[in-house]
Backbone as CSV, one residue per row, in Angstrom:
resi,resn,N_x,N_y,N_z,CA_x,CA_y,CA_z,C_x,C_y,C_z
1,MET,10.072,13.654,1.711,9.567,12.442,1.111,9.066,11.485,2.199
2,LYS,9.769,11.418,3.335,9.324,10.534,4.401,7.990,10.999,4.979
3,ASP,7.783,12.329,5.013,6.509,12.843,5.518,5.356,12.384,4.645
4,LEU,5.561,12.363,3.323,4.517,11.905,2.407,4.229,10.428,2.641
5,ARG,5.275,9.649,2.860,5.067,8.223,3.133,4.296,8.028,4.428
6,LYS,4.615,8.837,5.446,3.890,8.733,6.711,2.418,9.079,6.513
7,VAL,2.158,10.131,5.732,0.778,10.542,5.476,0.040,9.442,4.727
8,THR,0.684,8.871,3.693,0.057,7.812,2.915,-0.181,6.583,3.792
9,PHE,0.797,6.229,4.604,0.667,5.086,5.488,-0.449,5.324,6.505
10,CYS,-0.479,6.527,7.079,-1.529,6.846,8.052,-2.903,6.806,7.392
11,SER,-2.987,7.281,6.158,-4.265,7.240,5.441,-4.723,5.805,5.237
12,ALA,-3.775,4.916,4.897,-4.116,3.513,4.698,-4.587,2.886,6.014
13,LEU,-3.924,3.230,7.113,-4.332,2.679,8.408,-5.702,3.209,8.828
14,VAL,-5.949,4.487,8.615,-7.257,5.057,8.969,-8.351,4.377,8.155
15,LEU,-8.101,4.174,6.871,-9.072,3.493,6.018,-9.315,2.075,6.526
16,LEU,-8.252,1.396,6.920,-8.380,0.037,7.431,-9.199,0.019,8.723
17,VAL,-8.944,0.973,9.620,-9.668,1.033,10.890,-11.137,1.374,10.653
18,VAL,-11.412,2.352,9.802,-12.792,2.744,9.518,-13.541,1.583,8.880
19,THR,-12.901,0.881,7.962,-13.535,-0.269,7.323,-13.831,-1.359,8.349
20,ASP,-12.899,-1.576,9.266,-13.087,-2.601,10.285,-14.223,-2.227,11.237
21,VAL,-14.323,-0.955,11.615,-15.373,-0.502,12.537,-16.740,-0.549,11.859
22,ALA,-16.798,-0.193,10.583,-18.068,-0.132,9.876,-18.577,-1.505,9.436
23,ALA,-17.728,-2.522,9.503,-18.118,-3.860,9.054,-19.135,-4.464,10.020
24,PRO,-20.070,-5.226,9.507,-21.018,-5.915,10.389,-20.283,-6.882,11.318
25,THR,-20.884,-7.167,12.464,-20.215,-8.004,13.450,-20.032,-9.442,12.974
26,GLY,-20.850,-9.908,12.049,-20.740,-11.277,11.571,-19.746,-11.443,10.433
27,ALA,-19.131,-10.371,9.978,-18.207,-10.435,8.848,-16.860,-11.005,9.288
28,LEU,-16.170,-11.598,8.340,-14.834,-12.100,8.618,-13.871,-10.937,8.785
29,ALA,-12.840,-11.149,9.589,-11.846,-10.100,9.814,-11.027,-9.886,8.547
30,GLY,-10.707,-8.635,8.258,-9.892,-8.293,7.098,-8.418,-8.466,7.420
31,PRO,-7.581,-8.055,6.509,-6.141,-8.133,6.750,-5.743,-7.290,7.960
32,SER,-4.693,-7.691,8.633,-4.243,-6.970,9.818,-3.478,-5.713,9.414
33,ALA,-3.215,-4.877,10.390,-2.434,-3.661,10.149,-1.020,-4.019,9.706
34,GLU,-0.507,-5.127,10.214,0.834,-5.575,9.826,0.871,-5.920,8.334
35,VAL,-0.181,-6.551,7.833,-0.261,-6.882,6.418,-0.356,-5.598,5.592
36,ALA,-1.146,-4.630,6.044,-1.263,-3.350,5.333,0.081,-2.642,5.288
37,ARG,0.802,-2.666,6.399,2.123,-2.040,6.465,3.087,-2.704,5.491
38,LYS,3.071,-4.035,5.461,3.947,-4.795,4.569,3.607,-4.505,3.106
39,CYS,2.332,-4.501,2.770,1.900,-4.250,1.389,2.241,-2.832,0.947
40,LEU,2.056,-1.863,1.832,2.393,-0.482,1.496,3.898,-0.343,1.274
41,HIS,4.685,-0.981,2.120,6.147,-0.956,1.970,6.565,-1.584,0.644
42,PHE,6.004,-2.737,0.321,6.333,-3.413,-0.935,5.897,-2.585,-2.142
43,SER,4.752,-1.902,-2.036,4.285,-1.100,-3.169,5.218,0.075,-3.444
44,TYR,5.828,0.641,-2.397,6.786,1.729,-2.604,8.144,1.212,-3.077
45,ILE,8.470,-0.040,-2.811,9.690,-0.627,-3.369,9.486,-0.860,-4.858
46,ALA,8.361,-1.450,-5.216,8.088,-1.764,-6.620,7.872,-0.500,-7.452
47,TYR,7.195,0.490,-6.884,6.888,1.734,-7.596,7.282,2.911,-6.718
48,PRO,8.569,3.293,-6.716,9.028,4.363,-5.822,8.354,5.702,-6.117
49,TYR,8.305,6.535,-5.095,7.694,7.861,-5.213,8.495,8.697,-6.205
50,GLN,7.802,9.376,-7.083,8.415,10.342,-7.983,7.595,11.613,-7.923
51,ARG,8.281,12.715,-7.943,7.637,14.010,-7.808,6.521,14.177,-8.844
52,PRO,5.321,14.582,-8.423,4.229,14.784,-9.371,4.632,15.769,-10.472
53,GLY,4.297,15.438,-11.681,4.649,16.268,-12.823,5.940,15.843,-13.485
54,ALA,6.780,15.073,-12.749,8.043,14.622,-13.320,7.795,13.501,-14.328
55,VAL,6.830,12.672,-14.057,6.479,11.567,-14.953,4.961,11.442,-14.985
56,LYS,4.459,10.751,-15.967,3.025,10.487,-16.008,2.663,9.598,-14.826
57,MET,1.597,9.933,-14.182,1.169,9.135,-13.029,0.285,7.982,-13.500
58,SER,0.370,6.885,-12.797,-0.484,5.752,-13.107,-0.932,5.127,-11.794
59,GLY,-1.844,4.231,-11.865,-2.352,3.563,-10.672,-1.604,2.291,-10.344
60,ASP,-0.387,2.152,-10.860,0.358,0.914,-10.644,0.611,0.626,-9.169
61,ARG,1.038,1.658,-8.409,1.332,1.442,-6.992,0.060,1.045,-6.241
62,GLN,-1.046,1.727,-6.536,-2.308,1.422,-5.862,-2.807,0.031,-6.254
63,ALA,-2.646,-0.345,-7.514,-3.066,-1.675,-7.967,-2.227,-2.754,-7.286
64,TYR,-0.931,-2.502,-7.142,-0.046,-3.465,-6.467,-0.478,-3.618,-5.008
65,PHE,-0.772,-2.487,-4.353,-1.200,-2.519,-2.949,-2.491,-3.313,-2.791
66,ARG,-3.475,-3.047,-3.659,-4.749,-3.770,-3.588,-4.553,-5.269,-3.796
67,ASP,-3.715,-5.623,-4.775,-3.446,-7.028,-5.058,-2.796,-7.706,-3.854
68,CYS,-1.843,-7.028,-3.249,-1.164,-7.559,-2.062,-2.156,-7.754,-0.912
69,MET,-3.052,-6.791,-0.721,-4.032,-6.891,0.363,-5.008,-8.045,0.118
70,THR,-5.420,-8.255,-1.134,-6.341,-9.359,-1.409,-5.666,-10.709,-1.199
71,LYS,-4.342,-10.736,-1.372,-3.589,-11.983,-1.154,-3.101,-12.093,0.280
72,ASP,-3.580,-11.192,1.155,-3.241,-11.192,2.576,-1.736,-11.077,2.808
73,GLY,-1.048,-10.342,1.920,0.382,-10.102,2.077,1.273,-11.226,1.600
74,ASN,0.686,-12.258,1.013,1.469,-13.402,0.543,1.945,-13.177,-0.888
75,VAL,2.849,-12.204,-1.048,3.442,-11.903,-2.342,4.959,-11.890,-2.168
76,PRO,5.700,-12.229,-3.229,7.159,-12.171,-3.099,7.636,-10.731,-2.957
77,GLU,8.717,-10.542,-2.233,9.262,-9.192,-2.050,9.775,-8.691,-3.392
78,PRO,9.338,-7.514,-3.820,9.759,-7.002,-5.133,11.214,-6.572,-5.129
79,ALA,11.844,-6.670,-6.282,13.214,-6.189,-6.432,13.166,-4.684,-6.643
80,GLU,14.164,-3.982,-6.108,14.215,-2.538,-6.285,14.541,-2.226,-7.736
81,PRO,13.851,-1.239,-8.312,14.139,-0.879,-9.705,15.522,-0.254,-9.817
82,SER,16.112,-0.315,-11.005,17.431,0.253,-11.212,17.354,1.774,-11.088
83,LYS,18.438,2.389,-10.683,18.487,3.842,-10.474,18.662,4.603,-11.779
84,ALA,19.044,3.932,-12.864,19.246,4.604,-14.146,17.917,5.071,-14.715
85,GLN,17.886,6.309,-15.187,16.649,6.849,-15.758,16.843,7.269,-17.166
């Protein structure tokens, strides 16, 4: 499970770096890598990883991440969901 998180985190960082390199020089700077790291961490707290096929998949985690990035990481820390299923 940690390997998947590393892959997802690395993918987010690569996307952030590619976006930053491809941006015109006059554009404003985007969120920092620290903000991306914080948002990705919060998105996995709010919507923990579940094995594909175990539950219906939704874009909730990705939507939370995008929302956090647009707010530059200024979101309250989410509470961990209960372990009861």
